[in-house]
C-alpha positions as CSV (number, residue, x, y, z in Angstrom):
1,M,1.7,-17.1,25.4
2,G,4.3,-18.9,27.4
3,Q,7.3,-17.0,25.9
4,S,9.4,-14.5,27.8
5,L,10.1,-11.1,26.3
6,P,13.5,-10.5,24.7
7,T,16.2,-8.6,26.4
8,V,17.5,-5.7,24.4
9,K,20.4,-3.3,24.7
10,S,20.6,0.4,23.9
11,T,22.6,1.3,20.9
12,K,23.9,4.8,20.2
13,V,22.9,6.1,16.8
14,R,22.5,9.4,15.0
15,R,19.0,10.9,15.3
16,P,17.9,11.1,11.6
17,W,14.5,12.7,10.9
18,A,13.6,9.5,9.1
19,V,13.7,7.5,12.4
20,R,10.9,9.5,14.0
21,R,7.7,7.3,14.1
22,A,5.5,10.2,13.1
23,A,7.5,11.1,10.1
24,V,6.0,10.2,6.8
25,T,9.2,8.6,5.6
26,V,9.2,6.1,8.3
27,L,6.1,4.7,6.6
28,A,8.1,4.4,3.4
29,A,11.3,3.1,5.0
30,A,9.6,0.4,7.0
31,L,7.4,-0.7,4.3
32,L,8.7,-0.2,0.9
33,A,10.9,-1.7,-1.7
34,G,8.8,-1.1,-4.8
35,A,8.2,-2.6,-8.2
36,A,10.8,-4.2,-10.4
37,T,8.8,-3.3,-13.6
38,P,6.7,-0.1,-13.7
39,A,3.2,-0.5,-14.9
40,S,0.7,2.0,-16.2
41,A,-1.8,3.7,-14.0
42,T,-5.4,3.2,-15.2
43,A,-8.7,4.3,-13.8
44,D,-11.0,1.3,-13.1
45,S,-14.4,2.7,-14.0
46,T,-16.0,-0.7,-13.5
47,A,-15.3,-0.5,-9.8
48,A,-16.6,3.1,-9.4
49,P,-20.2,4.2,-9.1
50,K,-22.0,5.6,-12.1
51,A,-21.3,9.1,-11.0
52,A,-17.6,8.5,-11.6
53,A,-17.9,6.6,-14.9
54,G,-16.1,8.2,-17.7
55,Q,-14.3,10.7,-15.6
56,D,-11.0,11.7,-17.0
57,R,-8.7,12.4,-14.1
58,P,-5.2,12.5,-15.6
59,E,-3.8,14.3,-12.6
60,L,-4.8,11.4,-10.3
61,Q,-3.4,8.8,-12.8
62,K,-0.2,10.7,-13.0
63,A,0.1,11.1,-9.2
64,I,-0.2,7.4,-8.5
65,Q,2.0,6.4,-11.4
66,A,4.7,8.5,-9.8
67,F,4.8,6.1,-6.8
68,V,5.1,3.1,-9.2
69,D,7.8,4.8,-11.2
70,A,9.7,5.5,-8.0
71,G,9.7,1.8,-7.0
72,F,6.5,0.9,-5.3
73,L,4.9,-2.3,-6.6
74,G,1.3,-1.1,-6.6
75,V,-1.2,1.6,-5.6
76,Q,-5.0,1.6,-5.3
77,L,-6.6,5.0,-4.9
78,R,-10.1,6.3,-4.1
79,V,-11.0,10.0,-4.3
80,H,-14.3,11.6,-3.5
81,D,-14.9,15.3,-4.3
82,E,-17.4,17.6,-6.0
83,R,-17.0,15.6,-9.2
84,G,-18.1,12.3,-7.6
85,E,-15.9,9.3,-7.0
86,W,-12.8,8.2,-8.9
87,V,-11.2,4.8,-8.3
88,G,-8.0,3.7,-9.9
89,S,-4.9,1.6,-9.5
90,A,-1.3,1.5,-10.7
91,G,1.4,-1.1,-10.9
92,L,1.1,-4.8,-10.2
93,R,-1.0,-6.9,-7.9
94,K,1.7,-9.5,-7.4
95,L,5.3,-10.0,-8.5
96,G,5.6,-12.1,-11.6
97,T,2.1,-11.3,-12.9
98,S,0.6,-8.6,-15.1
99,A,-2.6,-8.0,-13.2
100,K,-3.2,-4.5,-11.6
101,P,-3.9,-4.2,-7.9
102,P,-7.7,-4.6,-7.2
103,T,-9.3,-1.3,-6.5
104,N,-11.6,-2.9,-3.9
105,G,-8.7,-4.8,-2.3
106,H,-8.2,-5.4,1.4
107,F,-5.0,-4.3,3.1
108,W,-3.3,-3.9,6.4
109,V,-3.9,-0.2,7.4
110,G,-1.3,0.2,10.1
111,S,-1.7,3.3,12.2
112,V,-5.0,4.3,10.6
113,T,-6.1,1.9,13.3
114,K,-5.5,4.7,15.9
115,T,-8.2,6.9,14.4
116,F,-10.8,4.2,14.9
117,H,-9.7,3.7,18.5
118,A,-9.8,7.4,19.2
119,T,-13.3,7.7,17.8
120,V,-14.6,4.9,20.0
121,V,-12.9,6.3,23.1
122,L,-14.5,9.7,22.4
123,Q,-17.9,8.1,21.8
124,L,-17.5,6.6,25.3
125,V,-16.5,10.1,26.6
126,A,-19.7,11.5,25.0
127,K,-21.8,8.9,26.9
128,G,-20.0,9.7,30.2
129,K,-18.4,6.3,30.4
130,I,-14.9,7.7,30.2
131,G,-13.4,11.1,31.4
132,L,-11.1,12.6,28.9
133,D,-8.9,14.1,31.6
134,T,-9.3,11.2,34.1
135,P,-6.2,9.2,35.1
136,V,-6.0,6.0,33.0
137,A,-5.0,4.2,36.2
138,D,-8.6,4.7,37.5
139,Y,-9.8,2.4,34.7
140,L,-6.8,0.0,34.5
141,P,-5.4,-0.1,38.1
142,K,-3.5,-3.4,37.7
143,L,-0.9,-2.0,35.3
144,G,0.7,0.4,37.7
145,L,0.5,3.4,35.4
146,D,1.7,6.8,36.5
147,R,-1.5,8.5,37.8
148,R,-0.6,11.7,36.0
149,I,-1.3,10.0,32.6
150,T,-4.8,10.9,31.5
151,V,-7.0,9.4,28.7
152,R,-6.4,12.6,26.7
153,M,-2.6,12.0,26.9
154,L,-3.0,8.5,25.4
155,L,-4.9,9.8,22.4
156,Q,-2.6,12.8,22.0
157,H,0.7,11.0,22.5
158,T,1.8,13.1,25.4
159,S,1.9,10.3,28.0
160,G,5.7,9.9,27.8
161,L,5.4,6.1,27.6
162,F,8.1,4.2,25.8
163,N,7.1,2.9,22.3
164,Y,7.3,-0.8,22.6
165,T,8.4,-1.2,18.9
166,G,11.5,0.9,19.6
167,D,12.1,4.5,20.6
168,L,14.6,7.3,21.0
169,D,15.5,8.2,24.5
170,P,15.9,11.9,25.4
171,D,19.6,12.0,24.5
172,G,19.1,10.5,21.0
173,T,20.0,6.9,21.8
174,W,17.9,4.4,19.9
175,V,16.4,1.9,22.3
176,P,15.2,-1.3,20.4
177,G,11.9,-2.7,21.3
178,L,10.1,-5.9,20.3
179,P,11.1,-7.2,16.9
180,A,9.5,-4.7,14.5
181,T,12.2,-4.1,11.8
182,G,14.5,-6.0,9.5
183,K,15.0,-9.8,9.4
184,E,14.3,-10.0,13.1
185,W,10.7,-8.9,12.4
186,L,10.5,-11.1,9.3
187,D,11.5,-14.2,11.2
188,N,9.1,-13.2,14.1
189,R,6.1,-12.0,12.0
190,F,3.7,-14.8,13.0
191,H,4.4,-14.5,16.7
192,S,1.3,-13.8,18.8
193,Y,1.3,-11.0,21.5
194,R,-1.3,-10.1,24.1
195,P,-2.0,-6.3,24.5
196,E,-1.1,-6.5,28.2
197,E,2.3,-8.0,27.3
198,L,3.0,-5.1,25.0
199,V,2.1,-2.6,27.6
200,R,4.1,-4.3,30.4
201,F,7.2,-4.4,28.1
202,A,6.8,-0.7,27.5
203,L,6.4,0.0,31.2
204,S,9.7,-1.9,31.9
205,K,11.5,1.0,30.1
206,P,12.0,4.4,31.5
207,A,9.5,7.1,30.5
208,K,10.7,9.6,27.9
209,F,9.3,12.6,29.8
210,A,6.9,13.5,32.6
211,P,3.3,13.0,31.5
212,G,1.9,16.0,29.6
213,T,5.2,17.9,29.3
214,D,6.1,16.9,25.7
215,W,5.0,14.9,22.7
216,S,6.2,11.6,21.3
217,Y,4.4,9.2,19.0
218,S,4.1,5.9,20.8
219,N,2.1,2.7,19.9
220,T,1.9,2.0,23.6
221,N,-0.7,4.8,24.0
222,Y,-3.2,3.1,21.6
223,T,-2.7,-0.4,22.9
224,L,-3.7,1.1,26.2
225,A,-6.7,2.7,24.5
226,R,-7.8,-0.7,23.4
227,L,-7.5,-2.1,26.9
228,L,-9.4,1.0,28.2
229,I,-12.3,0.4,25.8
230,E,-12.5,-3.3,26.7
231,K,-12.4,-2.6,30.4
232,V,-15.0,0.1,30.4
233,T,-17.5,-1.7,28.1
234,G,-16.8,-5.2,29.2
235,H,-16.6,-6.3,25.5
236,S,-13.8,-6.9,23.1
237,F,-12.8,-4.0,20.9
238,D,-14.0,-6.0,17.9
239,T,-17.5,-6.2,19.4
240,E,-17.5,-2.5,20.2
241,L,-16.2,-1.5,16.7
242,K,-18.9,-3.6,15.0
243,R,-21.6,-2.1,17.2
244,R,-20.5,1.5,17.0
245,L,-18.9,1.9,13.5
246,V,-18.8,-1.2,11.3
247,G,-22.5,-1.9,11.6
248,P,-24.0,1.6,11.4
249,L,-21.6,2.7,8.6
250,G,-21.8,-0.5,6.6
251,L,-18.1,-1.1,6.7
252,K,-18.0,-4.5,4.9
253,G,-14.3,-4.8,4.6
254,T,-13.1,-3.6,8.0
255,V,-11.7,-6.3,10.3
256,V,-10.0,-6.6,13.6
257,P,-7.9,-9.7,12.8
258,G,-6.7,-10.8,16.2
259,N,-4.2,-13.6,15.4
260,R,-5.6,-14.0,11.9
261,T,-2.7,-13.7,9.4
262,Q,-4.6,-13.8,6.1
263,L,-6.0,-10.8,4.3
264,P,-9.5,-11.4,2.9
265,A,-9.8,-11.7,-0.8
266,P,-9.3,-9.7,-3.0
267,Y,-5.9,-8.2,-2.0
268,A,-2.6,-7.1,-3.5
269,H,0.6,-8.7,-2.3
270,G,3.1,-6.8,-0.3
271,Y,6.8,-7.6,-0.1
272,F,9.6,-7.0,2.4
273,R,13.2,-6.4,1.2
274,F,15.8,-7.3,3.7
275,Q,19.5,-8.2,4.0
276,D,20.5,-11.7,5.0
277,A,24.2,-12.6,5.2
278,G,25.1,-9.6,3.1
279,Q,22.6,-10.4,0.3
280,W,19.4,-8.6,-0.5
281,K,16.4,-10.8,-0.4
282,V,12.6,-10.4,-0.8
283,A,9.8,-12.1,1.1
284,D,6.0,-12.0,0.5
285,V,4.6,-10.5,3.7
286,S,0.9,-10.5,2.7
287,R,0.5,-12.8,5.7
288,Q,1.6,-11.4,9.0
289,N,0.3,-11.4,12.6
290,L,-0.2,-7.8,13.7
291,S,-1.0,-8.5,17.3
292,L,2.4,-6.9,17.6
293,V,0.7,-3.5,17.3
294,A,-2.7,-4.3,18.9
295,G,-4.8,-1.2,19.0
296,A,-2.1,0.8,17.3
297,G,-1.8,-0.7,13.9
298,D,-3.4,-4.1,13.5
299,M,-6.6,-3.5,11.5
300,I,-7.6,-4.5,8.0
301,S,-9.8,-2.3,5.7
302,T,-10.4,-1.1,2.2
303,T,-10.3,2.3,0.5
304,K,-14.1,2.4,0.4
305,D,-14.5,1.7,4.1
306,L,-11.8,4.3,5.0
307,H,-13.6,6.9,2.9
308,T,-16.9,6.1,4.5
309,F,-15.5,6.2,8.0
310,F,-13.4,9.4,7.7
311,S,-16.1,11.3,5.8
312,A,-18.6,10.4,8.4
313,L,-16.3,11.3,11.2
314,N,-15.3,14.7,9.8
315,G,-18.9,15.3,8.6
316,G,-20.0,15.3,12.3
317,K,-21.9,12.0,12.2
318,L,-19.9,10.1,14.8
319,L,-19.1,12.6,17.5
320,P,-20.7,15.6,19.1
321,A,-19.2,18.9,17.7
322,K,-17.4,19.6,21.0
323,L,-15.5,16.3,20.9
324,L,-14.8,16.5,17.2
325,A,-13.2,19.9,17.9
326,E,-11.1,18.3,20.7
327,M,-10.0,15.7,18.2
328,R,-8.8,18.4,15.8
329,K,-7.0,20.5,18.4
330,P,-3.3,20.1,17.4
331,H,-0.6,19.8,19.9
332,P,2.1,22.4,19.3
333,K,5.0,20.1,20.0
334,S,3.9,17.3,17.7
335,D,5.9,16.3,14.7
336,P,5.0,18.7,11.8
337,L,5.6,16.5,8.8
338,Y,2.0,15.2,8.6
339,G,0.7,18.3,10.3
340,R,0.2,18.6,14.0
341,Y,-1.4,15.8,16.1
342,G,-4.8,16.1,17.7
343,L,-6.6,13.1,19.2
344,G,-6.1,10.3,16.7
345,M,-5.6,12.5,13.7
346,F,-3.2,15.0,12.2
347,V,-4.2,18.5,11.3
348,Q,-2.3,19.8,8.3
349,D,-2.3,23.3,6.7
350,L,-1.6,23.1,2.9
351,G,-1.6,26.8,2.4
352,P,-4.1,29.3,1.1
353,A,-4.7,27.5,-2.2
354,C,-6.0,24.4,-0.3
355,G,-6.4,25.1,3.4
356,T,-6.6,22.5,6.1
357,V,-6.7,18.7,5.6
358,L,-7.1,16.1,8.3
359,N,-5.3,12.8,8.0
360,H,-3.9,9.7,9.6
361,N,-1.6,7.4,7.5
362,G,-0.1,4.2,8.5
363,N,2.0,1.1,7.8
364,P,2.4,-2.3,9.5
365,P,6.1,-3.3,9.9
366,G,6.4,-4.4,6.3
367,G,4.8,-4.5,2.8
368,Y,1.9,-2.1,3.1
369,A,0.9,1.5,3.7
370,A,-2.4,3.2,4.0
371,L,-3.4,6.9,3.3
372,M,-6.5,8.5,4.7
373,Y,-7.2,12.2,4.1
374,S,-10.3,14.5,4.4
375,T,-11.3,18.1,4.2
376,P,-12.8,19.4,7.5
377,D,-16.4,18.9,6.4
378,G,-15.8,15.4,5.1
379,S,-16.9,16.3,1.6
380,K,-13.6,15.5,-0.1
381,T,-11.5,12.4,0.8
382,L,-8.5,10.5,-0.4
383,T,-7.9,7.0,0.7
384,A,-5.3,4.7,-0.7
385,S,-3.2,1.6,-0.2
386,L,0.4,1.2,-1.4
387,T,2.4,-2.0,-1.6
388,A,6.1,-2.7,-1.7
389,G,7.9,-4.9,-4.2
390,D,11.4,-6.1,-4.8
391,A,13.3,-3.0,-5.8
392,A,15.2,-0.4,-3.7
393,F,13.3,2.8,-2.9
394,D,14.6,6.2,-2.3
395,I,12.7,7.4,0.8
396,A,13.8,11.0,0.2
397,T,11.4,11.2,-2.7
398,Y,8.4,10.0,-0.7
399,P,7.2,13.3,0.9
400,K,7.1,15.2,-2.4
401,M,5.2,12.4,-4.1
402,L,2.7,12.2,-1.2
403,D,2.3,16.0,-1.3
404,G,1.6,15.8,-5.1
405,L,-1.0,13.1,-4.6
406,V,-2.8,15.0,-1.8
407,R,-2.8,18.2,-3.7
408,A,-4.0,16.6,-6.9
409,A,-6.9,15.0,-5.1
410,L,-7.9,17.6,-2.6
411,C,-6.5,20.9,-3.8
412,G,-7.3,21.0,-7.5
413,G,-3.7,19.9,-8.3
414,Q,-2.1,23.0,-6.6
415,A,1.6,22.2,-6.2
416,E,4.1,23.6,-3.7
417,S,7.8,24.4,-4.2
418,A,10.5,21.8,-3.6
419,D,11.7,23.8,-0.6
420,E,8.2,23.8,0.9
421,A,7.9,20.1,0.4
422,K,11.2,19.3,2.1
423,P,10.8,17.3,5.3
424,A,11.3,19.2,8.6
425,E,14.5,18.4,10.5
């Protein structure tokens, strides 16, 4: 790339719960500004299969409309359950227009990328190509990794490695990473990074804790997972993904973009609200180079493909039962707001009225968010994309709205109290 990495200084800040990478509100805070003019939510029966045609799902319409009313620009939602498939959208496709978001639109999926990588790694474990509890350094010796870090620790976020997009050190000091927030990211959003560069930047920072002794969400772990896949197979991750998942599952809209900055059509526009010289401004960030989060958050997909993938995974079609069980084994120290983290997915207990759901949500640095939920047998799924617009957004409202959407889709609309929905400190 021919460009040196930036030098950063540590800055003492309070440790708000919203800063934690695994917290659901980080997704909202990093991504979202919202819509200037709320639009109505409407089911798009033309985009759904015949089984869903004519379905009246007012609870789903109401749930996605709540996001638009709160300030999001647009939402596209796909729900599969015992009633078939429901597809709908709310809000606007682009500022200044009246068109709704396409229900078959492409979007940047952010950290949903991690679940795809964890699945491929575990497929290689199943074939005996990778040892789940083998030191990563055995496969990637040139990086100088701590030999105590195992493959499991990468997938579980227990390696202790610094998160190269910025992290909290043990005493609560925020240590900036590569440009991933604010105007600095906006001005840098077309910069191209190599995965090795991201990892070496992370390794230049002190580890947060000894490997295996604690839990901390770090993009570095999954960039290493991509390098691991490529080293063991001798192929690019894109090639392995196509061979193992995209081809067999027929995922026609799922892409590993590399340095590509353009979403395939159709897509909804996402915007980034930022301060410049004391003034609030908005930029269209539909185009961005997500090599910044290679392996951790750079993929493109659709709600249909995410449904197909996550339903197949949880339905036992992609991994042996023993490894799927490992994937769903939650780490007790992981952040509880999404649930507890296993290997590339969260395990969340929604109470006796609904039970366990599995999920991984995500967002790139700006403009977009993705939701991916499933029941343990894969029979019910919720997949969605949210886009930001040009209005301010109160992130404190986000967890309750998300909970309402998930329960409407997967729990027959069972709500929980405001106290239960309050984010953990």
